[in-house]
C-alpha positions in Angstrom: 12.3 -13.8 88.3 10.2 -15.7 85.8 8.7 -19.1 86.3 11.1 -20.5 83.7 14.0 -19.0 85.8 12.7 -20.5 88.9 12.2 -24.0 87.3 15.9 -23.7 86.0 17.1 -22.7 89.2 15.2 -25.7 91.0 16.5 -28.2 88.4 20.2 -27.0 89.5 19.6 -27.5 92.7 18.3 -30.9 92.8 21.0 -31.8 90.4 23.5 -30.3 92.7 21.8 -32.1 95.7 21.6 -35.4 93.7 25.6 -35.5 92.9 26.4 -34.6 96.7 24.4 -37.5 97.7 26.0 -39.7 95.1 29.2 -38.7 96.5 28.4 -39.2 99.8 26.9 -42.8 99.0 30.2 -43.8 97.5 31.9 -46.3 99.8 35.2 -45.1 101.3 38.3 -46.2 99.4 40.2 -48.8 102.2 43.5 -50.3 102.3 43.6 -53.2 104.4 46.4 -55.4 105.3 48.5 -56.8 108.1 51.6 -56.6 110.0 53.9 -59.5 110.9 55.3 -57.8 113.9 53.6 -55.6 116.5 53.8 -51.9 116.5 55.8 -50.1 120.0 53.9 -46.5 119.4 54.0 -43.5 117.4 56.3 -40.8 118.7 58.9 -40.3 116.2 61.7 -39.5 118.7 61.1 -42.8 120.6 60.5 -45.3 118.0 63.4 -47.3 116.1 61.3 -50.3 114.7 60.2 -50.9 111.1 56.4 -51.4 112.1 56.0 -48.3 113.8 57.7 -46.4 111.5 55.7 -47.3 108.6 52.6 -45.6 110.5 54.7 -42.7 111.4 56.0 -41.7 108.0 52.5 -41.5 106.8 51.3 -39.1 109.8 54.6 -36.5 110.0 56.6 -34.7 107.4 60.1 -34.3 107.0 61.5 -31.6 105.2 62.4 -33.8 102.4 61.3 -37.2 101.1 62.0 -40.1 98.5 60.8 -39.8 95.1 58.1 -42.9 95.0 59.0 -44.0 91.6 62.9 -43.2 91.4 65.1 -46.3 91.5 67.6 -46.8 93.4 66.6 -43.4 95.0 66.3 -39.6 94.7 65.2 -37.2 97.3 62.8 -34.5 96.7 61.5 -31.5 98.8 58.5 -32.2 100.8 57.7 -29.5 103.5 60.7 -27.5 101.9 60.4 -25.1 99.3 63.6 -26.4 97.3 66.6 -28.2 98.0 68.9 -27.3 101.0 71.3 -24.3 100.5 74.6 -26.1 101.3 78.0 -24.9 102.2 81.1 -26.1 100.3 82.7 -27.8 103.1 79.2 -29.3 104.1 79.1 -27.8 107.6 75.9 -25.5 107.1 72.6 -26.6 105.7 69.9 -24.1 105.2 66.3 -25.2 104.7 63.3 -22.8 103.9 59.8 -24.1 104.7 56.9 -23.9 102.6 54.3 -21.5 103.9 50.6 -23.1 104.5 51.0 -26.3 105.5 48.9 -27.1 108.7 48.9 -29.8 111.5 46.0 -32.0 111.5 43.3 -30.7 113.7 43.4 -31.4 117.7 42.2 -30.1 120.7 45.7 -28.9 121.8 45.4 -26.2 119.4 42.2 -24.8 120.8 40.2 -24.6 117.8 42.9 -22.7 115.7 44.6 -23.8 112.6 48.2 -24.5 113.4 50.9 -23.8 110.7 54.0 -25.5 110.6 57.1 -23.3 111.0 60.7 -24.0 111.2 60.8 -23.8 114.7 58.7 -27.1 114.9 61.7 -29.0 113.3 63.9 -27.3 116.0 61.6 -28.6 118.9 61.3 -32.1 117.2 64.9 -32.6 116.9 65.7 -31.2 120.3 63.2 -33.9 121.8 65.8 -36.6 120.3 68.2 -35.0 122.7 66.2 -34.7 125.7 67.6 -37.4 128.1 63.7 -37.6 129.4 62.5 -38.9 125.9 64.9 -41.9 126.0 65.2 -41.5 121.9 67.2 -44.5 120.5 67.6 -42.4 117.7 70.0 -39.9 120.0 73.5 -41.5 119.0 72.5 -41.1 114.9 71.7 -37.3 115.5 74.7 -36.9 118.0 77.1 -38.1 115.3 76.1 -35.2 113.2 77.7 -32.8 115.3 75.2 -30.0 115.6 77.1 -27.2 117.3 75.8 -26.4 120.9 73.0 -29.0 121.4 75.0 -31.4 123.4 75.7 -28.7 126.2 71.7 -29.0 126.6 71.9 -32.6 126.9 74.6 -32.5 129.3 72.7 -29.8 131.5 69.5 -31.9 131.3 71.8 -35.0 132.4 73.1 -33.2 135.4 69.2 -32.7 136.9 68.4 -29.5 135.0 65.0 -29.2 133.0 66.0 -29.6 129.0 65.9 -26.0 128.1 64.1 -26.1 124.8 64.0 -22.1 124.6 67.6 -22.1 124.6 68.8 -21.2 120.9 72.0 -23.0 119.9 74.0 -22.5 117.0 73.9 -25.5 115.1 69.8 -26.2 115.0 68.1 -22.6 114.5 64.9 -21.1 113.1 66.5 -18.2 111.4 63.1 -16.7 110.7 59.4 -18.1 110.7 60.2 -20.3 107.8 64.0 -20.8 107.5 65.8 -23.7 109.6 69.5 -23.8 109.6 71.8 -26.4 110.8 75.8 -25.9 111.7 77.8 -28.9 112.1 81.1 -29.4 113.8 82.6 -31.4 110.7 81.5 -31.4 107.2 78.6 -34.4 106.8 78.1 -34.6 103.0 74.7 -37.0 103.5 73.2 -34.9 106.2 70.3 -34.6 103.3 69.4 -38.3 104.3 68.9 -37.4 108.0 66.1 -34.6 106.4 64.3 -36.8 104.4 63.3 -39.3 107.5 59.5 -38.6 107.7 59.3 -41.1 110.4 62.0 -39.5 112.6 62.4 -36.0 112.1 58.7 -35.5 111.0 57.7 -32.3 113.0 55.7 -32.7 116.2 54.1 -29.6 117.9 55.1 -28.6 121.1 51.6 -27.9 122.4 50.7 -31.5 121.6 53.2 -33.1 123.8 52.6 -30.6 126.4 48.7 -31.2 126.1 49.4 -34.8 126.3 52.1 -35.3 128.7 53.6 -39.2 128.8 51.3 -39.9 126.1 53.4 -38.9 122.8 53.6 -42.8 121.6 49.8 -43.0 121.4 48.7 -39.3 120.4 50.8 -38.8 117.3 49.6 -35.3 115.4 51.3 -34.4 112.2 51.2 -32.6 109.1 51.4 -35.7 107.1 48.7 -37.3 104.5 47.2 -39.4 107.3 46.0 -39.5 111.0 45.5 -42.1 113.6 41.8 -42.6 114.1 41.9 -45.7 116.6 44.4 -48.1 118.2 44.5 -51.0 119.8 48.0 -52.1 120.7 49.6 -54.8 119.3 46.3 -55.4 117.5 45.0 -53.2 115.2 45.5 -49.6 114.0 43.3 -47.5 111.8 44.3 -44.4 110.1 42.0 -41.7 107.9 42.8 -39.2 105.4 43.9 -36.0 107.2 41.0 -33.4 106.1 43.5 -30.5 106.3 46.2 -32.0 104.6 47.8 -29.9 101.8 47.4 -29.5 98.0 49.4 -32.2 96.9 49.5 -34.1 93.6 51.1 -37.2 92.2 54.1 -36.3 90.6 57.6 -38.5 90.5 60.8 -38.8 88.0 61.1 -42.6 87.2 64.0 -43.7 85.4 63.7 -43.3 81.5 64.0 -47.1 81.1 61.7 -48.1 84.2 58.5 -49.0 82.3 56.4 -49.9 85.1 57.4 -46.4 86.8 56.4 -44.6 83.5 53.2 -46.2 83.2 52.2 -45.4 86.9 53.2 -41.8 86.2 51.3 -41.5 83.5 48.3 -43.0 84.9 48.3 -40.6 88.1 50.1 -37.4 87.2 48.4 -34.9 88.6 45.7 -36.7 90.9 45.4 -35.3 94.4 47.0 -37.1 97.1 46.3 -39.4 99.1 43.7 -41.0 96.8 42.3 -43.5 99.5 40.4 -42.7 102.6 41.3 -45.1 105.1 44.1 -47.7 106.0 43.1 -50.6 108.0 46.1 -52.8 109.8 45.8 -55.3 111.8 48.6 -57.2 113.6 48.9 -60.8 112.6 52.1 -62.7 113.7 51.4 -66.1 112.9 51.8 -66.9 109.2 48.9 -69.1 108.6 46.2 -67.0 109.5 48.0 -63.9 107.8 48.1 -66.2 104.6 44.4 -67.3 105.1 43.5 -63.5 105.6 44.6 -62.6 102.2 43.3 -65.7 100.3 40.0 -65.0 102.0 40.2 -61.4 100.6 40.1 -60.0 104.1 43.5 -58.1 103.3 43.8 -56.3 99.8 47.7 -56.4 100.2 50.0 -59.2 101.6 52.9 -57.1 102.8 56.0 -59.7 103.0 54.5 -62.8 102.1 55.2 -65.5 104.6 58.2 -67.4 103.9 56.6 -70.9 104.8 54.1 -70.2 101.8 56.9 -69.1 99.0 56.3 -72.3 97.2 52.4 -71.8 97.4 53.2 -67.9 95.9 55.5 -68.7 93.4 56.4 -72.2 92.5 59.5 -72.4 90.2 59.6 -68.5 90.5 56.4 -67.9 88.7 53.2 -66.6 90.3 50.8 -69.7 91.2 48.0 -70.1 88.5 45.4 -69.9 91.2 46.6 -66.4 92.3 47.3 -65.3 88.6 43.2 -66.1 87.6 42.3 -63.8 90.3 44.4 -61.0 89.1 47.0 -61.1 92.1 50.1 -59.1 91.3 53.5 -60.1 92.5 56.1 -57.8 93.6 59.5 -59.3 94.6 62.9 -57.6 95.0 66.1 -57.8 97.1 65.5 -55.6 100.2 68.0 -53.0 101.2 68.2 -54.7 104.7 70.3 -57.2 106.9 69.4 -60.1 109.0 71.9 -60.8 111.9 71.9 -62.1 115.4 74.0 -60.1 117.8 75.8 -60.9 121.1 75.6 -58.8 124.2 79.3 -57.4 124.4 78.7 -56.9 128.2 77.4 -60.1 128.6 79.9 -62.4 131.1 79.4 -65.3 128.7 79.6 -64.3 125.1 80.8 -60.4 125.4 84.3 -59.3 125.9 87.2 -58.4 123.7 89.6 -61.3 125.1 90.9 -63.9 122.8 88.6 -66.6 124.3 85.6 -64.6 124.0 86.2 -63.7 120.3 86.7 -67.2 119.6 83.4 -68.2 121.1 81.5 -65.5 119.2 83.1 -66.5 115.9 82.8 -70.5 116.5 79.0 -69.8 116.9 79.1 -67.5 113.7 80.6 -70.5 111.8 78.4 -73.0 113.4 75.2 -71.2 112.0 74.1 -72.6 108.7 73.3 -69.8 106.5 72.6 -72.0 103.5 69.9 -74.1 105.5 68.4 -70.7 106.7 68.1 -69.6 103.0 66.8 -73.1 101.4 64.9 -74.4 104.3 63.4 -71.6 106.3 63.4 -68.8 103.8 62.6 -71.0 100.8 65.1 -69.5 98.4 64.2 -65.9 99.8 67.4 -64.6 100.4 71.2 -64.4 99.6 74.0 -64.7 102.0 75.4 -61.5 103.6 79.1 -61.0 103.4 79.1 -58.0 105.7 76.9 -55.4 107.3 76.4 -53.1 104.1 72.7 -53.6 102.6 71.8 -53.9 99.1 71.0 -50.8 97.3 73.3 -48.6 99.9 76.6 -47.0 99.2 79.4 -49.6 100.0 77.4 -52.7 99.0 79.3 -55.1 96.7 77.4 -57.9 95.1 80.7 -59.4 94.2 82.3 -59.6 97.7 83.0 -63.0 99.4 83.9 -62.8 103.0 84.2 -65.7 105.8 81.2 -64.1 107.2 78.9 -66.6 104.9 81.0 -69.5 106.0 79.7 -72.4 107.8 82.4 -74.7 109.0 81.6 -76.9 112.1 85.3 -78.4 111.8 86.8 -74.9 112.3 84.2 -74.1 115.1 85.3 -76.8 117.1 88.9 -76.1 116.7 88.5 -72.4 118.0 86.6 -73.9 120.9 89.1 -76.7 121.5 92.0 -73.9 121.4 90.6 -71.4 123.8 89.6 -73.9 126.4 85.8 -74.5 125.9 85.9 -78.2 126.2 83.7 -80.9 128.3 85.1 -80.6 131.7 82.6 -82.9 133.5 82.1 -85.6 131.1 78.5 -84.7 130.3 78.9 -84.1 126.5 78.5 -80.6 126.4 81.1 -78.1 126.6 82.1 -75.9 129.4 83.6 -72.5 129.9 87.5 -72.6 130.4 87.1 -72.1 134.1 84.8 -75.2 134.4 81.3 -73.5 134.5 78.6 -74.5 132.3 78.3 -72.9 129.0 74.7 -72.1 127.9 73.9 -69.6 125.2 70.8 -67.9 126.0 68.8 -67.0 122.7 66.0 -64.4 122.6 63.1 -65.8 120.6 59.2 -65.1 119.9 56.3 -67.2 120.1 55.3 -67.5 116.5 55.9 -70.5 113.6 58.8 -68.8 111.9 60.9 -68.4 115.2 60.3 -72.0 115.9 61.9 -73.1 112.9 64.9 -71.0 113.6 64.9 -72.2 117.2 64.9 -75.6 115.7 67.9 -74.8 113.5 69.9 -73.0 116.0 69.6 -76.0 118.4 70.7 -78.3 115.6 73.8 -75.7 114.9 75.0 -75.6 118.4 74.3 -79.3 119.2 76.8 -79.9 116.0 79.5 -78.0 118.4 78.4 -79.6 121.8 77.2 -76.1 123.1 73.9 -76.0 125.0 71.3 -73.6 124.0 68.3 -72.3 126.0 65.5 -70.1 124.3 63.9 -66.9 125.8 60.4 -66.3 124.5 58.6 -63.3 124.5 56.4 -60.9 122.3 58.8 -58.8 119.9 58.2 -55.4 121.7 58.9 -57.0 124.8 62.2 -58.4 123.7 63.1 -54.8 122.1 62.7 -53.4 125.8 64.9 -56.1 127.2 67.4 -55.7 124.5 67.6 -51.8 125.3 68.1 -52.5 128.7 71.1 -54.8 127.8 69.1 -58.0 129.3 69.5 -60.4 126.2 72.7 -62.5 125.4 71.8 -63.3 121.9 69.0 -62.1 119.6 68.1 -62.4 116.0 66.5 -59.9 114.1 66.3 -57.8 110.8 66.8 -54.2 110.1 66.0 -52.4 106.9 68.1 -49.5 105.6 66.2 -46.4 106.0 69.1 -44.3 103.9 71.0 -45.4 100.9 74.2 -45.5 102.8 76.1 -47.6 105.0 75.9 -45.3 107.8 73.1 -47.0 109.7 74.7 -50.6 109.4 78.0 -49.0 111.2 75.7 -47.0 113.5 74.4 -50.4 115.1 78.0 -51.4 116.5 79.4 -47.6 117.2 80.4 -47.4 120.5 78.7 -44.2 121.5 75.3 -45.6 120.2 75.7 -48.1 122.9 72.0 -48.9 124.3 70.5 -46.8 121.4 70.8 -48.3 117.7 73.8 -50.5 119.2 72.1 -53.1 120.8 75.2 -55.3 121.2 76.9 -52.5 123.1 80.0 -53.2 120.9 82.8 -50.6 121.7 86.0 -50.5 119.8 88.0 -47.3 119.4 89.5 -48.6 116.1 86.2 -49.2 114.8 84.8 -46.0 116.1 87.4 -44.1 114.5 86.9 -45.8 111.3 83.2 -45.1 111.4 83.7 -41.4 112.1 86.1 -41.1 109.0 83.2 -42.8 107.1 80.7 -40.0 108.2 82.9 -37.4 106.7 84.5 -38.6 103.8 82.6 -37.9 100.3 81.9 -41.0 98.5 84.4 -42.2 96.3 87.5 -44.7 96.7 88.7 -43.6 99.9 85.5 -44.0 101.6 85.2 -47.6 99.9 88.7 -48.3 101.4 87.5 -47.2 104.9 84.3 -49.2 104.8 86.2 -52.2 103.8 88.9 -51.9 106.8 85.6 -51.4 109.3 84.0 -54.7 107.9 87.3 -56.4 108.5 87.2 -55.5 111.9 83.4 -56.3 112.3 83.9 -59.8 111.1 87.1 -60.3 113.2 85.6 -59.3 116.6 82.0 -60.6 115.5 79.7 -58.5 117.7 77.2 -59.4 115.2 76.8 -62.3 112.8 75.2 -60.6 109.5 73.4 -63.9 108.0 71.4 -63.0 104.9 69.7 -59.9 102.9 66.3 -60.9 102.4 64.2 -61.1 99.1 60.9 -59.7 99.9 57.6 -60.6 97.9 54.5 -58.5 98.1 51.0 -59.6 96.8 48.2 -57.5 96.2 44.7 -58.0 94.7 43.7 -56.1 91.2 41.7 -53.5 93.1 44.9 -52.0 94.5 46.3 -50.0 92.1 49.5 -48.1 91.9 51.3 -50.2 94.7 55.2 -50.0 94.5 56.9 -51.0 97.8 59.6 -48.1 98.3 63.3 -48.8 98.4 63.6 -46.3 101.3 61.3 -44.1 103.2 58.6 -46.5 103.7 56.1 -44.0 102.5 53.6 -45.4 100.0 50.0 -45.3 101.2 48.9 -42.3 99.8 50.3 -43.2 96.3 47.8 -46.1 96.1 44.2 -46.1 94.7 41.5 -48.8 95.5 39.2 -49.5 92.6 36.4 -50.6 94.7 34.3 -52.1 91.7 36.6 -54.9 91.2 36.8 -55.7 95.0 34.6 -58.8 95.5 31.1 -58.2 97.6 30.8 -60.0 101.0 
């Protein structure tokens, strides 16, 4: 080789080395933000809270997922090759999984790459039915009627080990990449189940076996991110999964969606994820979370604090000080419902007799929804007329029901009529049998809940009913709630699917102790709900939903209060942010322009 050729090769090598060094020197792209409520863990089969689900949906993969830009929603293949093959009666669903998708590396795989196969979904869904898992999702999946799987659960409940190797007709891997479900009855919306990454995301059996009892803290999936570090109820760090499959930005926004079309044009074809790391702190108090964003310690303010709504957007426009810093505001009516539930097994507020119904309805009438909206939420909500969430099937924005009424006179009249009167002359109402009447309300130790507590006391004082607050951190309250140890609790639920099904599941008898925290059991309602599950969307289904809503308002196991308006803020270096309507998956669609981030 000539000296000239050697010099050319040396130059190429030096240039390549310089390019590698430059790439290595580029700072990682990091998204930093905060959760306002602590997570509970990261096992898809064991979680039911929003914030844990936000993490798991980025670690695990369901066969299908929601299009990031389509509004109100569109479901697309994720690990599936195509949309499912569905029988005409909606009882058989066949899904073909893409070959060549791999789990993130983990010692459980003993140094080998572990491919995702159909059997992984069979195993993952069976875990929901295993009594040892204590899955809060069991009731929802049980309603789908997968043939034969309840027999496995029944045997396990009698003391036998859950037989994961026993094949059942309703949940099978027909071959390495083909998954099939057979259902007892037609389920036209079964696809929604198969698009829940946070719940039906595939886990590997080897991982569960390698870390017995540690599934909540050792998630291993095929998704775009993997858990790097975790301090419970404090901080989570997730990093790009280096083994993530070839996945590029693509979406189908509506033709008239200017924002969505612009995002598609900007990012189409970019490999995902576009960022390297996500850092999440848990900051439950509103003031430090707000200051963290103002000080640029967080890039995204996910659900801006209600207390600062007037500082974010006075008169509905982004505040000038934020606009000058290039902050972007994203506000929308969320597909959720805020509500308080009554424990129907509690001896004070539970039960189905007329006097117990009257007590719950009186408390519901005493609750001042408009005060909730105007004074606490600073206008960031609308009154809820029923359990059906906005953007889901069955929601009617024109509906007006007594659910949103605030009427102290009616509340007092109900209590008087059914014997809740002051029998000992101390100024407070007693139970009809003369015992002291005290409503125990679960609360949390943060500034927002303190405002709600103040309002609750004012509302119940107005009808001469004592209230006692039982305060604890949110994850602890959730444990107590599932154990049936709370009398009344106020919380919110974001719809995970574009249908009323989840809202009704919260009061479906067989779901008691799972999603049905109120433990409401009314055969007439259960029959309507089962009918709603099987009917195709249309007038007949809407009529059944309306009848079910009437029963819930009459018996009042829950008081649905508002649907929230959620406002997110993001700095200009956060590029491409758009909160999903359903699915909670958005990290890998974001880019971070580090050149715009201020230097420390």
